[in-house]
C-alpha positions, 0 to 999 in steps of 0.5 A: 508538529511536522511529521516524516513522510510515511513512505520512508518511514515503512517502505524499504527498498523499492516502493512499489515492490514493497507495495505489491508484496503488502497487497499480496499478503493482505490477498487484496487486487487491485480493484479491492484495493481500489474500491476500499480507497476509493481510486480507480484500479488502474490507479491501484495498477500505476502504483504496483508497477511504478509508474506513479509514487504510492500515497503515504497514507494508502502504504500506512493503511497496507502496513496496518491492515498488514499487521492486524491479518499478522496479529489475528492468525 
């Protein structure tokens, strides 16, 4: 079974802006997210500014984390 890309399913509008909003909602810094997903902080910075596309798995992770945090409050 082929799945649709998460990027299209989760992100509405400008992807890097939605990514930055999710990071803020989860209260994650570039370094904090980088540690969680095993990449360099500069990679997260590139995702955040739109220099590079954010991998779908990272968007899914942030979306899930934000959902859990909202449910906990």
